[in-house]
Backbone and ligand atoms as CSV (ligand in chain L), in Angstrom:
chain,resi,resn,atom,element,x,y,z
A,1,MET,N,N,-48.505,4.045,4.627
A,1,MET,CA,C,-47.369,3.525,5.403
A,1,MET,C,C,-47.469,2.002,5.549
A,2,GLU,N,N,-46.340,1.320,5.422
A,2,GLU,CA,C,-46.359,-0.139,5.504
A,2,GLU,C,C,-46.543,-0.606,6.938
A,3,ALA,N,N,-47.283,-1.682,7.026
A,3,ALA,CA,C,-47.500,-2.234,8.364
A,3,ALA,C,C,-46.205,-2.831,8.875
A,4,GLU,N,N,-45.821,-2.404,10.038
A,4,GLU,CA,C,-44.545,-2.872,10.572
A,4,GLU,C,C,-44.555,-4.347,10.931
A,5,SER,N,N,-45.754,-4.821,11.219
A,5,SER,CA,C,-45.854,-6.229,11.607
A,5,SER,C,C,-45.468,-7.162,10.457
A,6,GLU,N,N,-45.505,-6.644,9.191
A,6,GLU,CA,C,-45.160,-7.492,8.046
A,6,GLU,C,C,-43.649,-7.568,7.839
A,7,THR,N,N,-42.927,-6.658,8.455
A,7,THR,CA,C,-41.472,-6.678,8.298
A,7,THR,C,C,-40.876,-7.805,9.140
A,8,LYS,N,N,-40.294,-8.774,8.427
A,8,LYS,CA,C,-39.675,-9.886,9.148
A,8,LYS,C,C,-38.290,-9.450,9.628
A,9,PRO,N,N,-37.866,-9.984,10.745
A,9,PRO,CA,C,-36.486,-9.670,11.148
A,9,PRO,C,C,-35.526,-10.265,10.124
A,10,PRO,N,N,-34.463,-9.559,9.768
A,10,PRO,CA,C,-33.529,-10.096,8.780
A,10,PRO,C,C,-32.966,-11.434,9.273
A,11,ASP,N,N,-32.961,-12.417,8.386
A,11,ASP,CA,C,-32.471,-13.712,8.875
A,11,ASP,C,C,-30.955,-13.725,8.971
A,12,ILE,N,N,-30.496,-14.739,9.642
A,12,ILE,CA,C,-29.069,-14.855,9.954
A,12,ILE,C,C,-28.193,-14.825,8.707
A,13,GLU,N,N,-28.641,-15.555,7.647
A,13,GLU,CA,C,-27.856,-15.601,6.404
A,13,GLU,C,C,-27.603,-14.204,5.847
A,14,GLU,N,N,-28.689,-13.442,5.837
A,14,GLU,CA,C,-28.601,-12.108,5.268
A,14,GLU,C,C,-27.662,-11.240,6.103
A,15,ARG,N,N,-27.782,-11.359,7.412
A,15,ARG,CA,C,-26.919,-10.558,8.286
A,15,ARG,C,C,-25.461,-10.942,8.122
A,16,LEU,N,N,-25.227,-12.257,7.959
A,16,LEU,CA,C,-23.849,-12.713,7.774
A,16,LEU,C,C,-23.263,-12.178,6.474
A,17,SER,N,N,-24.062,-12.225,5.401
A,17,SER,CA,C,-23.516,-11.784,4.125
A,17,SER,C,C,-23.260,-10.277,4.153
A,18,ARG,N,N,-24.101,-9.565,4.885
A,18,ARG,CA,C,-23.862,-8.127,5.001
A,18,ARG,C,C,-22.575,-7.866,5.788
A,19,LEU,N,N,-22.365,-8.701,6.812
A,19,LEU,CA,C,-21.163,-8.572,7.627
A,19,LEU,C,C,-19.925,-8.854,6.776
A,20,GLU,N,N,-20.035,-9.875,5.913
A,20,GLU,CA,C,-18.911,-10.228,5.035
A,20,GLU,C,C,-18.565,-9.083,4.091
A,21,GLU,N,N,-19.606,-8.444,3.588
A,21,GLU,CA,C,-19.368,-7.291,2.708
A,21,GLU,C,C,-18.600,-6.206,3.444
A,22,ARG,N,N,-18.982,-5.994,4.678
A,22,ARG,CA,C,-18.304,-4.958,5.471
A,22,ARG,C,C,-16.857,-5.327,5.732
A,23,ILE,N,N,-16.628,-6.631,6.001
A,23,ILE,CA,C,-15.255,-7.082,6.249
A,23,ILE,C,C,-14.401,-6.883,4.995
A,24,ASP,N,N,-14.974,-7.215,3.824
A,24,ASP,CA,C,-14.242,-7.012,2.567
A,24,ASP,C,C,-13.913,-5.548,2.352
A,25,ALA,N,N,-14.911,-4.719,2.602
A,25,ALA,CA,C,-14.702,-3.281,2.412
A,25,ALA,C,C,-13.615,-2.775,3.354
A,26,LEU,N,N,-13.637,-3.268,4.577
A,26,LEU,CA,C,-12.647,-2.867,5.570
A,26,LEU,C,C,-11.254,-3.341,5.159
A,27,ALA,N,N,-11.192,-4.590,4.665
A,27,ALA,CA,C,-9.905,-5.141,4.238
A,27,ALA,C,C,-9.326,-4.300,3.108
A,28,GLN,N,N,-10.198,-3.866,2.195
A,28,GLN,CA,C,-9.726,-3.031,1.088
A,28,GLN,C,C,-9.205,-1.701,1.605
A,29,PHE,N,N,-9.910,-1.167,2.578
A,29,PHE,CA,C,-9.493,0.111,3.153
A,29,PHE,C,C,-8.140,-0.040,3.847
A,30,VAL,N,N,-8.015,-1.096,4.643
A,30,VAL,CA,C,-6.755,-1.322,5.365
A,30,VAL,C,C,-5.611,-1.522,4.375
A,31,THR,N,N,-5.886,-2.258,3.279
A,31,THR,CA,C,-4.841,-2.488,2.286
A,31,THR,C,C,-4.375,-1.169,1.703
A,32,SER,N,N,-5.316,-0.276,1.461
A,32,SER,CA,C,-4.930,0.995,0.857
A,32,SER,C,C,-4.160,1.868,1.849
A,33,GLN,N,N,-4.471,1.741,3.115
A,33,GLN,CA,C,-3.796,2.559,4.127
A,33,GLN,C,C,-2.524,1.901,4.657
A,34,HIS,N,N,-2.581,0.607,4.869
A,34,HIS,CA,C,-1.456,-0.110,5.477
A,34,HIS,C,C,-1.200,-1.408,4.713
A,35,PRO,N,N,-0.633,-1.298,3.503
A,35,PRO,CA,C,-0.458,-2.487,2.671
A,35,PRO,C,C,0.282,-3.629,3.355
A,36,ARG,N,N,1.181,-3.320,4.289
A,36,ARG,CA,C,1.982,-4.411,4.855
A,36,ARG,C,C,1.151,-5.325,5.742
A,37,LYS,N,N,0.021,-4.862,6.201
A,37,LYS,CA,C,-0.799,-5.659,7.104
A,37,LYS,C,C,-1.579,-6.763,6.378
A,38,ILE,N,N,-1.722,-6.643,5.079
A,38,ILE,CA,C,-2.552,-7.581,4.347
A,38,ILE,C,C,-1.757,-8.228,3.221
A,39,GLY,N,N,-1.829,-9.529,3.136
A,39,GLY,CA,C,-1.172,-10.210,2.037
A,39,GLY,C,C,-2.116,-11.231,1.443
A,40,ARG,N,N,-3.215,-10.759,0.932
A,40,ARG,CA,C,-4.251,-11.694,0.488
A,40,ARG,C,C,-3.875,-12.445,-0.779
A,41,HIS,N,N,-3.200,-11.776,-1.693
A,41,HIS,CA,C,-2.847,-12.420,-2.952
A,41,HIS,C,C,-1.363,-12.229,-3.211
A,42,PRO,N,N,-0.529,-12.915,-2.425
A,42,PRO,CA,C,0.908,-12.655,-2.531
A,42,PRO,C,C,1.476,-12.884,-3.928
A,43,GLU,N,N,1.006,-13.923,-4.630
A,43,GLU,CA,C,1.559,-14.220,-5.958
A,43,GLU,C,C,1.199,-13.135,-6.956
A,44,GLN,N,N,-0.059,-12.758,-6.936
A,44,GLN,CA,C,-0.540,-11.712,-7.830
A,44,GLN,C,C,0.188,-10.412,-7.536
A,45,SER,N,N,0.373,-10.175,-6.238
A,45,SER,CA,C,1.032,-8.950,-5.810
A,45,SER,C,C,2.476,-8.912,-6.300
A,46,LYS,N,N,3.118,-10.059,-6.293
A,46,LYS,CA,C,4.505,-10.154,-6.750
A,46,LYS,C,C,4.594,-9.834,-8.237
A,47,ALA,N,N,3.672,-10.407,-9.011
A,47,ALA,CA,C,3.647,-10.161,-10.446
A,47,ALA,C,C,3.363,-8.684,-10.716
A,48,THR,N,N,2.479,-8.106,-9.907
A,48,THR,CA,C,2.133,-6.697,-10.068
A,48,THR,C,C,3.354,-5.827,-9.785
A,49,TRP,N,N,4.071,-6.156,-8.719
A,49,TRP,CA,C,5.293,-5.416,-8.369
A,49,TRP,C,C,6.316,-5.503,-9.491
A,50,LYS,N,N,6.509,-6.715,-10.043
A,50,LYS,CA,C,7.499,-6.903,-11.106
A,50,LYS,C,C,7.165,-6.056,-12.322
A,51,ARG,N,N,5.885,-6.041,-12.675
A,51,ARG,CA,C,5.467,-5.265,-13.841
A,51,ARG,C,C,5.704,-3.774,-13.587
A,52,ALA,N,N,5.354,-3.342,-12.380
A,52,ALA,CA,C,5.517,-1.925,-12.035
A,52,ALA,C,C,6.996,-1.527,-12.069
A,53,ALA,N,N,7.852,-2.383,-11.496
A,53,ALA,CA,C,9.281,-2.074,-11.414
A,53,ALA,C,C,9.926,-2.061,-12.799
A,54,LYS,N,N,9.400,-2.897,-13.690
A,54,LYS,CA,C,9.931,-2.948,-15.049
A,54,LYS,C,C,9.568,-1.673,-15.817
A,55,LEU,N,N,8.342,-1.227,-15.582
A,55,LEU,CA,C,7.871,-0.015,-16.266
A,55,LEU,C,C,8.503,1.242,-15.679
A,56,GLN,N,N,8.751,1.203,-14.372
A,56,GLN,CA,C,9.262,2.379,-13.674
A,56,GLN,C,C,10.467,1.971,-12.815
A,57,PRO,N,N,11.651,1.852,-13.464
A,57,PRO,CA,C,12.838,1.351,-12.751
A,57,PRO,C,C,13.260,2.206,-11.557
A,58,ARG,N,N,12.790,3.446,-11.478
A,58,ARG,CA,C,13.130,4.265,-10.308
A,58,ARG,C,C,12.584,3.633,-9.029
A,59,LEU,N,N,11.586,2.775,-9.171
A,59,LEU,CA,C,11.064,2.054,-7.997
A,59,LEU,C,C,12.155,1.173,-7.399
A,60,LEU,N,N,13.015,0.646,-8.275
A,60,LEU,CA,C,14.100,-0.214,-7.789
A,60,LEU,C,C,15.139,0.611,-7.025
A,61,ASP,N,N,15.354,1.851,-7.487
A,61,ASP,CA,C,16.270,2.740,-6.757
A,61,ASP,C,C,15.723,3.015,-5.359
A,62,LEU,N,N,14.406,3.224,-5.319
A,62,LEU,CA,C,13.772,3.516,-4.036
A,62,LEU,C,C,13.816,2.280,-3.124
A,63,LEU,N,N,13.661,1.106,-3.734
A,63,LEU,CA,C,13.746,-0.134,-2.964
A,63,LEU,C,C,15.145,-0.283,-2.373
A,64,LYS,N,N,16.147,0.034,-3.169
A,64,LYS,CA,C,17.524,-0.068,-2.696
A,64,LYS,C,C,17.752,0.921,-1.548
A,65,GLU,N,N,17.221,2.124,-1.735
A,65,GLU,CA,C,17.342,3.155,-0.706
A,65,GLU,C,C,16.721,2.671,0.610
A,66,ALA,N,N,15.541,2.054,0.505
A,66,ALA,CA,C,14.865,1.538,1.704
A,66,ALA,C,C,15.678,0.415,2.341
A,67,GLY,N,N,16.236,-0.450,1.481
A,67,GLY,CA,C,17.025,-1.574,1.979
A,67,GLY,C,C,18.315,-1.128,2.645
A,68,ASP,N,N,18.810,0.042,2.240
A,68,ASP,CA,C,20.062,0.563,2.808
A,68,ASP,C,C,19.866,1.260,4.148
A,69,VAL,N,N,18.607,1.551,4.490
A,69,VAL,CA,C,18.342,2.235,5.762
A,69,VAL,C,C,18.691,1.294,6.917
A,70,GLN,N,N,19.441,1.810,7.872
A,70,GLN,CA,C,19.859,1.001,9.017
A,70,GLN,C,C,19.192,1.493,10.296
A,71,ASP,N,N,18.835,0.551,11.115
A,71,ASP,CA,C,18.366,0.880,12.463
A,71,ASP,C,C,19.629,0.951,13.322
A,72,ASP,N,N,20.047,2.165,13.645
A,72,ASP,CA,C,21.280,2.365,14.419
A,72,ASP,C,C,21.039,1.974,15.881
A,73,PRO,N,N,21.666,0.868,16.328
A,73,PRO,CA,C,21.391,0.370,17.688
A,73,PRO,C,C,21.867,1.314,18.787
A,74,SER,N,N,22.760,2.256,18.430
A,74,SER,CA,C,23.234,3.187,19.463
A,74,SER,C,C,22.184,4.270,19.756
A,75,ARG,N,N,21.167,4.327,18.878
A,75,ARG,CA,C,20.087,5.292,19.123
A,75,ARG,C,C,18.986,4.625,19.928
A,76,ARG,N,N,18.240,5.472,20.623
A,76,ARG,CA,C,17.224,4.949,21.532
A,76,ARG,C,C,16.071,4.254,20.801
A,77,SER,N,N,15.771,4.736,19.590
A,77,SER,CA,C,14.641,4.154,18.862
A,77,SER,C,C,14.843,4.296,17.356
A,78,PHE,N,N,14.017,3.587,16.630
A,78,PHE,CA,C,14.015,3.722,15.175
A,78,PHE,C,C,12.569,3.729,14.708
A,79,CYS,N,N,12.242,4.621,13.801
A,79,CYS,CA,C,10.873,4.666,13.304
A,79,CYS,C,C,10.838,4.610,11.782
A,80,ALA,N,N,10.339,3.479,11.267
A,80,ALA,CA,C,10.225,3.306,9.814
A,80,ALA,C,C,9.278,4.348,9.223
A,81,ASN,N,N,8.250,4.691,9.967
A,81,ASN,CA,C,7.265,5.645,9.443
A,81,ASN,C,C,7.827,7.056,9.319
A,82,ALA,N,N,8.773,7.392,10.203
A,82,ALA,CA,C,9.400,8.710,10.106
A,82,ALA,C,C,10.220,8.792,8.820
A,83,ILE,N,N,10.862,7.665,8.459
A,83,ILE,CA,C,11.632,7.617,7.214
A,83,ILE,C,C,10.676,7.674,6.017
A,84,TRP,N,N,9.605,6.927,6.125
A,84,TRP,CA,C,8.670,6.787,4.997
A,84,TRP,C,C,7.842,8.051,4.790
A,85,TYR,N,N,7.260,8.539,5.850
A,85,TYR,CA,C,6.374,9.704,5.723
A,85,TYR,C,C,7.105,11.036,5.880
A,86,GLY,N,N,8.293,10.989,6.480
A,86,GLY,CA,C,9.020,12.217,6.716
A,86,GLY,C,C,8.541,12.895,7.985
A,87,ASN,N,N,9.175,13.997,8.315
A,87,ASN,CA,C,8.753,14.767,9.486
A,87,ASN,C,C,8.902,16.246,9.167
A,88,SER,N,N,8.823,17.076,10.181
A,88,SER,CA,C,8.852,18.521,9.926
A,88,SER,C,C,10.177,18.971,9.296
A,89,ARG,N,N,11.247,18.220,9.536
A,89,ARG,CA,C,12.546,18.613,8.990
A,89,ARG,C,C,12.834,17.985,7.620
A,90,ASP,N,N,12.546,16.669,7.526
A,90,ASP,CA,C,12.911,15.948,6.305
A,90,ASP,C,C,11.679,15.445,5.563
A,91,SER,N,N,11.783,15.448,4.236
A,91,SER,CA,C,10.695,14.852,3.476
A,91,SER,C,C,10.868,13.336,3.531
A,92,GLY,N,N,9.772,12.618,3.414
A,92,GLY,CA,C,9.834,11.160,3.495
A,92,GLY,C,C,10.019,10.524,2.136
A,93,MET,N,N,10.321,9.222,2.167
A,93,MET,CA,C,10.473,8.487,0.919
A,93,MET,C,C,9.170,8.439,0.147
A,94,LYS,N,N,8.081,8.536,0.869
A,94,LYS,CA,C,6.779,8.438,0.223
A,94,LYS,C,C,6.557,9.577,-0.777
A,95,ASP,N,N,7.164,10.727,-0.478
A,95,ASP,CA,C,7.027,11.858,-1.401
A,95,ASP,C,C,7.554,11.493,-2.789
A,96,ASN,N,N,8.666,10.757,-2.810
A,96,ASN,CA,C,9.215,10.304,-4.090
A,96,ASN,C,C,8.385,9.161,-4.658
A,97,PHE,N,N,7.984,8.294,-3.763
A,97,PHE,CA,C,7.238,7.104,-4.174
A,97,PHE,C,C,5.975,7.458,-4.960
A,98,VAL,N,N,5.198,8.398,-4.436
A,98,VAL,CA,C,3.914,8.715,-5.083
A,98,VAL,C,C,4.088,9.345,-6.470
A,99,GLN,N,N,5.310,9.790,-6.778
A,99,GLN,CA,C,5.535,10.327,-8.117
A,99,GLN,C,C,5.829,9.218,-9.124
A,100,LEU,N,N,6.071,8.019,-8.590
A,100,LEU,CA,C,6.456,6.905,-9.457
A,100,LEU,C,C,5.308,5.965,-9.774
A,101,VAL,N,N,4.418,5.794,-8.828
A,101,VAL,CA,C,3.341,4.815,-8.999
A,101,VAL,C,C,2.086,5.316,-8.288
A,102,GLY,N,N,0.941,4.896,-8.805
A,102,GLY,CA,C,-0.311,5.349,-8.207
A,102,GLY,C,C,-0.867,6.567,-8.929
A,103,TRP,N,N,-1.920,7.082,-8.402
A,103,TRP,CA,C,-2.685,8.138,-9.059
A,103,TRP,C,C,-1.845,9.349,-9.457
A,104,HIS,N,N,-0.847,9.713,-8.618
A,104,HIS,CA,C,-0.057,10.916,-8.878
A,104,HIS,C,C,1.224,10.650,-9.673
A,105,ALA,N,N,1.374,9.416,-10.154
A,105,ALA,CA,C,2.592,9.067,-10.897
A,105,ALA,C,C,2.791,10.035,-12.058
A,106,CYS,N,N,4.009,10.574,-12.185
A,106,CYS,CA,C,4.226,11.594,-13.217
A,106,CYS,C,C,5.531,11.392,-13.986
A,107,PHE,N,N,6.366,10.415,-13.574
A,107,PHE,CA,C,7.609,10.193,-14.290
A,107,PHE,C,C,7.373,9.330,-15.524
A,108,ALA,N,N,8.147,9.599,-16.578
A,108,ALA,CA,C,8.027,8.817,-17.807
A,108,ALA,C,C,8.351,7.349,-17.533
A,109,LEU,N,N,7.610,6.484,-18.198
A,109,LEU,CA,C,7.848,5.045,-18.043
A,109,LEU,C,C,8.930,4.593,-19.025
A,110,SER,N,N,9.363,3.345,-18.849
A,110,SER,CA,C,10.362,2.764,-19.744
A,110,SER,C,C,9.872,2.869,-21.188
A,111,SER,N,N,10.835,2.919,-22.115
A,111,SER,CA,C,10.433,3.051,-23.514
A,111,SER,C,C,9.616,1.834,-23.933
A,112,GLY,N,N,8.661,2.069,-24.791
A,112,GLY,CA,C,7.800,0.985,-25.251
A,112,GLY,C,C,6.559,0.800,-24.409
A,113,ALA,N,N,6.435,1.615,-23.361
A,113,ALA,CA,C,5.251,1.504,-22.505
A,113,ALA,C,C,3.997,1.908,-23.276
A,114,THR,N,N,2.964,1.136,-23.101
A,114,THR,CA,C,1.720,1.384,-23.826
A,114,THR,C,C,0.762,2.217,-22.967
A,115,GLU,N,N,-0.359,2.528,-23.559
A,115,GLU,CA,C,-1.385,3.268,-22.834
A,115,GLU,C,C,-1.896,2.433,-21.655
A,116,ALA,N,N,-1.972,1.121,-21.887
A,116,ALA,CA,C,-2.419,0.209,-20.823
A,116,ALA,C,C,-1.411,0.220,-19.666
A,117,ASP,N,N,-0.129,0.336,-20.010
A,117,ASP,CA,C,0.908,0.397,-18.977
A,117,ASP,C,C,0.772,1.678,-18.153
A,118,GLU,N,N,0.471,2.772,-18.855
A,118,GLU,CA,C,0.277,4.061,-18.167
A,118,GLU,C,C,-0.871,3.942,-17.169
A,119,LYS,N,N,-1.917,3.289,-17.618
A,119,LYS,CA,C,-3.100,3.115,-16.779
A,119,LYS,C,C,-2.755,2.216,-15.585
A,120,PHE,N,N,-1.988,1.170,-15.887
A,120,PHE,CA,C,-1.602,0.224,-14.847
A,120,PHE,C,C,-0.764,0.907,-13.755
A,121,ILE,N,N,0.218,1.699,-14.159
A,121,ILE,CA,C,1.130,2.293,-13.166
A,121,ILE,C,C,0.377,3.264,-12.252
A,122,LYS,N,N,-0.748,3.785,-12.739
A,122,LYS,CA,C,-1.546,4.696,-11.917
A,122,LYS,C,C,-2.585,3.965,-11.078
A,123,SER,N,N,-2.656,2.640,-11.222
A,123,SER,CA,C,-3.703,1.878,-10.537
A,123,SER,C,C,-3.412,1.670,-9.053
A,124,ARG,N,N,-4.479,1.451,-8.325
A,124,ARG,CA,C,-4.397,1.172,-6.894
A,124,ARG,C,C,-3.621,-0.126,-6.642
A,125,GLU,N,N,-3.791,-1.108,-7.559
A,125,GLU,CA,C,-3.109,-2.403,-7.408
A,125,GLU,C,C,-1.594,-2.216,-7.484
A,126,ALA,N,N,-1.164,-1.467,-8.504
A,126,ALA,CA,C,0.275,-1.239,-8.664
A,126,ALA,C,C,0.819,-0.472,-7.454
A,127,TYR,N,N,0.060,0.512,-7.023
A,127,TYR,CA,C,0.467,1.321,-5.873
A,127,TYR,C,C,0.627,0.456,-4.627
A,128,ALA,N,N,-0.408,-0.366,-4.359
A,128,ALA,CA,C,-0.392,-1.192,-3.142
A,128,ALA,C,C,0.741,-2.215,-3.170
A,129,ALA,N,N,0.946,-2.834,-4.338
A,129,ALA,CA,C,1.994,-3.865,-4.436
A,129,ALA,C,C,3.378,-3.243,-4.236
A,130,ALA,N,N,3.622,-2.106,-4.887
A,130,ALA,CA,C,4.931,-1.455,-4.772
A,130,ALA,C,C,5.142,-0.894,-3.363
A,131,TYR,N,N,4.093,-0.348,-2.827
A,131,TYR,CA,C,4.144,0.199,-1.457
A,131,TYR,C,C,4.583,-0.897,-0.490
A,132,ARG,N,N,3.940,-2.052,-0.621
A,132,ARG,CA,C,4.236,-3.165,0.281
A,132,ARG,C,C,5.713,-3.556,0.197
A,133,VAL,N,N,6.179,-3.756,-1.032
A,133,VAL,CA,C,7.557,-4.217,-1.223
A,133,VAL,C,C,8.559,-3.206,-0.651
A,134,ILE,N,N,8.379,-1.946,-0.973
A,134,ILE,CA,C,9.376,-0.941,-0.570
A,134,ILE,C,C,9.298,-0.635,0.928
A,135,TYR,N,N,8.086,-0.483,1.414
A,135,TYR,CA,C,7.941,-0.189,2.845
A,135,TYR,C,C,8.500,-1.332,3.697
A,136,GLU,N,N,8.235,-2.562,3.231
A,136,GLU,CA,C,8.706,-3.735,3.976
A,136,GLU,C,C,10.227,-3.850,3.989
A,137,ALA,N,N,10.883,-3.190,3.058
A,137,ALA,CA,C,12.340,-3.251,3.004
A,137,ALA,C,C,12.975,-2.405,4.104
A,138,LEU,N,N,12.188,-1.510,4.690
A,138,LEU,CA,C,12.705,-0.697,5.804
A,138,LEU,C,C,12.797,-1.560,7.059
A,139,PRO,N,N,13.770,-1.267,7.929
A,139,PRO,CA,C,13.796,-1.986,9.208
A,139,PRO,C,C,12.500,-1.682,9.975
A,140,PRO,N,N,12.034,-2.618,10.792
A,140,PRO,CA,C,10.793,-2.366,11.536
A,140,PRO,C,C,10.979,-1.293,12.615
A,141,CYS,N,N,9.870,-0.671,12.974
A,141,CYS,CA,C,9.899,0.325,14.043
A,141,CYS,C,C,10.417,-0.319,15.335
A,142,ARG,N,N,11.158,0.461,16.117
A,142,ARG,CA,C,11.656,-0.045,17.410
A,142,ARG,C,C,11.532,1.065,18.434
A,143,ASP,N,N,10.805,0.761,19.482
A,143,ASP,CA,C,10.661,1.708,20.607
A,143,ASP,C,C,10.227,3.122,20.192
A,144,CYS,N,N,9.481,3.206,19.083
A,144,CYS,CA,C,8.997,4.526,18.683
A,144,CYS,C,C,7.526,4.615,19.103
A,145,ILE,N,N,6.890,5.732,18.820
A,145,ILE,CA,C,5.510,5.853,19.294
A,145,ILE,C,C,4.546,4.947,18.543
A,146,CYS,N,N,4.906,4.506,17.323
A,146,CYS,CA,C,3.953,3.652,16.598
A,146,CYS,C,C,4.244,2.171,16.742
A,147,ALA,N,N,5.373,1.785,17.337
A,147,ALA,CA,C,5.702,0.352,17.441
A,147,ALA,C,C,4.872,-0.316,18.562
L,1,ZN,ZN,ZN,7.528,4.002,14.202
C-alpha cells in the first residue's frame, strides 16, 4: 500500500483544469437538452442549419409551421414546450422533427445527397443547430409552468 504521506494535495491548476472539463461536459449536455440556452458558435451553427435545411427541405416546412404558431393573448397562458413536445392529446412538433434530422432521421434527402450528407444529417451538430432554429421560431412561453 502506498504511503499516504507521499500523496500531495492536488494543486490549484490541476483542480481548475478539472473544473473546466466538467464545465465543458455540462455545456455539451445542456446544448443537447436545451439548444436555445447555448449559442457558443453562432456562425458555425448557422452554416450547419443551412446545410441541413438544404439536404432536408422538410425542415423549412417545420420552421414555417413553428413561425406560424401564435400566442393567443385571449388565453391565459402559452407554452412553447407543449407545442414542441406535445401532450397527452396532441403529438408535438418534435415527433416530426426527429424524423428529419439527428440519429432517428429517416426521410430521404434531396437528390444528389452523398454518404457524407447522410452521416451529417444524423449528427448531433445538425440536430442541435436545426433544433435551435426551429424551436426559437416558436413564441416564448408565457405564464405556463415552465416559464
Ligand atoms: Zn412553457
